N, C-alpha and C positions, 0 to 999 in steps of 0.2 A: 893591414893592406889597404883598407878603405881610406884612411887618412893619407897614405902615400899617394893614392890615385887622385885625391882632392888636391894635394899639393902640386902634383904634376899638371893637373888641369889649370890651376891658378897660374903656374909658371908659363904654360903654353899661352894662356889668354893675355897675361900681362907682359911677357917678354918676347916669346917666339913670334906671335902674329904681328905685333907692332914692328918688330925688327925686320920681319919679312916685307912688310909694307914699305918701311923706310928704305930698305935696300932695293926694293923694286922700283921705287921712285928715283933713287940715286942712280941706279944702273940703266934706267930708261926702259925697263921691261913693261911697265904699265902705260896704257894710253894716256895722252895728255889730259883728256877730259876726266878720266878717273883720278888722275893726280890732283887736278883742280878741285874735284868733288871731295876728295879726302882732306885736302887742305882747308876747304870751307867748313867741312864737318868739324875739324879740329878747332878752328877758330870759334865757331858757334858753340861747341861743347865747352870750351874754356870760358867763354863769356857767361854761359848758362850756369856753370859751376860757381863762378865768382859771384854773380848776382844772386842766385838762389841761396848760396851759403851765407851771404851777408843778410839777406832777408830772414833766413832762419835764425841767425844769431840775434837780430833785432827783435824778432818775435819772441825768442827765448828770454831776452832781457825784459821785455814788457810783461810776459807771462809770469816770471818769477819776481817781478817788481824790484829789480836789481838797483835801479837808480831812484827809487821813491824815497822821500825824506821821512 
């Protein structure tokens, strides 16, 4: 039962909440300022994930001496 509750929690966080936000924006239920804030957060989060992911991979390559001769 514990694993089932964890799975439901993950599904709610990854599917239900984003879907509700997207449908709220699409249907016009959310105020425009909140819509802009959500959009800006998404863009900033995407940039952060891309940049930090690349920096982590570069650091990992340097740490493991992947490209040393």
